[in-house]
N, C-alpha and C positions, 0 to 999 in steps of 0.2 A: 402697261401693255408691253409685252416682249417684242423685240425687233426681230426681223427675219433677214437672212442674207440671200440676196438674189444672185443668180448665176446668168450672166449675159448669154442669150441665145440658147439656153438649155434649162428645162424645167427640173426642179428637184425631184428625186426619185419618189418621195412621198406624194408630191403633187400629181405626178404621172399615174401613180397607183390610184389616187383619188379620182382622176379623170376617167380611168378605165372602169371603176366601179359605177360612177355616174352614168357613163355611156351604157353600161350593162343594164342599169335601171331604165334608161331610155328605150333600149331594145325590148325589154319586157313590156313596157307600156305600149310599145308599138303593136303588140298583139291584141290589145283591148279593142281597138277599132274594128278589126275583122271579126272578133268573137261576139261582140254585143249584137250585131245584126243577126247572127246565127241563132243566138239565144232568143232574141225577140221574135224571129220568124217561127221558131219551133214552139215557143211557149206563150207568145202574146204579151209577155211582160214588158212594161215600158223601160227605157234606159234608166230612168230615175229609180225604179224599183230594183232593177238589176244592180245598180250602184249601191242601194241600201243593203241588199243581201251580200254583195261583195264585201262591204265594210264589216258586216257581222261575221262572215267567215274569217276575215283577216284578224279580227280581234280574238276570235276563238282559237285560231292557230297560234297566235302570239301568247295568249294566256296559258295554253297548254304547254308551249315551249318553256315559258318562264317557270311554270309549276314543276315541269320535269327536271329543270336545272336548279330547282329550289331557290329561285330568284324572285318569286312573285311578291313576297313581302318587301323585299328590297326595292323592286320596281315601284311599288306603291309608296314607299317611304321617300325615295328620291323624286318621284313624280310630284308628291305633295310639297317637297322642299322647293322645287322649281316650277310651281304650279302656274305662275303667270305666263312664263314663256312657253311651257308645255301647252297651255290653253290657247295661246296665240297661234302656235304652229298647227295644232289640231283643228281649230276653228277655221283658220285661213285655208288649210288643206281641204276641209269640207266645203267651204264656200267656192273654192276654185272648181271643184268637181260639180257642185250644184249649178253654178252659173254656166259651166261648160255644157251640161246636159240641156239646160234651158236654151242656150244659144244654138245648139245643134237643132233643136226642135223648131226654133224660130227662123233661123237663117241658113241652116245646112252645115254639114261637116267641114267642107272646104273653107268657107269664109270664117267659121269659128276657129278652125285650126290656125289659119293665117293671122287673124286678129289677136287671138289669145297668146299663142306661142311666139308670135312676132313682137307683140307689145311688151311682154315680160322682160326680155333682155335689154330692150331700149330703156324701159323704166328704171331698171337696176343700174344701167350705165349712167343715167342722169342723176339718180339718187346718190350714187357713189361719188360722182363729180361734185355735187353740192356739198356732201358731207366732208370731202377732202379739200374743198375750196380750190380746186384746180380742174382744168379741162381734161377730158379723157385723152389718152395717147392716141396717136395716129393708128397704131396697131390695133388698139381696142375698137376704135371707130370702124376700121376696115373689117374686123372680124364680125362685128354686129351687122354691118351693112351686107356683107357677103352671105351671112347666115339667113337674114331676113329675105334677101333676094332669092336664095335657094328655096326657102320655104314657100314663097309666092309661086315659084315655078313647079314645085312638087305637087302643090295642092291644085287639083283640077277643078274647073268650074262646075258647080252643081246646078240643080234645076231651080225652078222658081221657089222663092222663100215666102212663107206666109206672113212673117213680121220682120222684114230685113233690117229696119232701123233699130227696133227694140233688140233684135238679135245681136247686132253689132255692139250695142251698149252692154248687153249681157256678156259678150265675149271680152270686152274691155274690162268689165268687172272681174271676170274669170282670170284674165291675164294679170290684173293688179293683185288679186289674192294669191296667184301662183308666185309672183315675184316676192310678195311679202312673206309667204311661207318659207321660201328659200332663204331670204335674208334673216328671218327670225330663227330658222333652224341651224344656221351656220355656227353661231356662238354656243348654242345649246348642245351641239354635237361634240363640243370640246369639254363639256362638263358631265355628260351622261354617256354611259356605254351604249352600244348599238341596240341591244335587246331592251334596255329600259326606255330609251328614247322612242323606239319604234312602237313598243307596247303602249306607253302612256299617251303619245300623240295620236296614235291610231284609235285608241279608245275614245278620246275626246272627239275626233272626227266622226266616229260611228254614232256618237250621241246626237249628232246633227243629221247624218246621212240616213240612218235607219228610220227614224220617224218620218223624215221627208219622203223617203222611198215608199212608205206605206200610206201616209195620210194624204199626200197630194194625189196619187192615183185613185184612191178610194173616193176622194171628193169629186174627181172628174169622171167617175164611173168605170174606171179601168180595173182589171183584175190584178191581184197581188199574189196569186198562187198558181202553180202548174204541177201537173203529174208527169211531165216529160223528164225522164231520168237523165237523158243527154244534156238537157239544159242545166240541171242541177250540177252535173259533173263539170260543165264549163264555168258555172258560177263559182264552184269550188276552186277551180284553177284561177279564175280572176281574183278571188280573195286571197288565196294562199300565195300565189306566185306574183301577180301583177300589183298587189298592194302590200302584203306583209313582207315578202322577200324584196320587192323592188324598192320600197321605202327604206328597208334596212341597208340596202346597197347605197341608196342616195345619201342617207344620213352618215354612213361611214365615209363616203367620198367627200362630204362637205367638211370633214375635219381638216382636209388639206387642199380643198378646192374652193376658191372664192365663189360666192353665190351667183354672181353674174356669169362666170364661166360655166358653172354647173347648169344653169338654165339653157345656155347655148348647147352644151353637150347633150342635153336631153332632147334636142331636135332630132336625134336618131329615132325618136318615136315615129314621126310621120314617114321617115325613110324606111323603117322596118315595116310599117303598115303598107306602104307602096310595094315593097318587095314581096310581101305575103300575098297581096292582091294579084300581082303578076304571076307568081309561081304557082299558087294554089287555087286562085279564083278565076284564072283565065283572063284577067284584065290586061290591056295593052298599055305599055309605058311610052308616052310621047317623047319626042326629042327634048322638049322643054322640061319634062320630068327628069330625064337623064341628066341634063345640065343642072337642074336643081339639086339632085342627089350629089353630084360632084361638088357643087358650091358648098353645100352643108358639110360634107366630109372635109373639104378644105378649111372651112371655118373652125371645125372641131380640131383638126390637126394643128391649127395655129394657136390654140388656146394656151398651151403650156409656155409659149414664148412671150405672151403678153400679160400673164397673170402672176400674181405673187401669192406665196403660200400664206394662208391666214394665220395670224398670231393668236395665241390664247388670250381670251378676253375675260 
């Protein structure tokens, strides 16, 4: 394993570029929360069904892009060569989204967001410390603490939950899958180019999300189709931009950004969702919410000072 040179008090240029790309992915993901209720209200489709169609659109966009660049066969060849890790990233990504949807239905958006997105960086910090056989640095611990505190403040309390305990367990499972997907994707991003990695892992994720998005709603008597054109336009956006493009940004950023830092950086997702809700949906931001946004931004701003650039594995 190659060694990397650290620069005290200053992140390498490559790492800063990676953090910017990961943050951009978080911003794009932040538009998912406001968009899904709009689609649901207009079409009656469940969040799980919307997620299935979103994955289908993402794969279609990526396959078309690979074919246009005459890279489709190469994507398939490289994906098969690294099929174990590609499958691990794809399946864990799908499980993260499935458990997140289930947790939202059982315990609400706020609790799910706090438990899932708050648990993932803590789990990665613990796993990294165990792997390296040393305690996390004070800076890493403070960054995670500030980020989770900000997440708690940003997430406003929701209404009564139908299955709060089961929902929390589902959110914990979602956070675990999220952490594992980031950890497994980091070394893979050093072996595969962005198009190949995004196409292959998203295709695997779609093999789980698409059937689940159709079979589960049909079994529960929900509809799986709509004639609302606006809903299909938003689903197209969710697939092409918040999945295909966002994961391409994430995987590119993971080449120079440690997985734990990347998970913290993607906390821009709830911040973006809050800003959209305030600016476009007329919601009011509380003082606690403002403090939470500031804490998350402070945690993200400190990432480069406490993280090392990942070495090729």
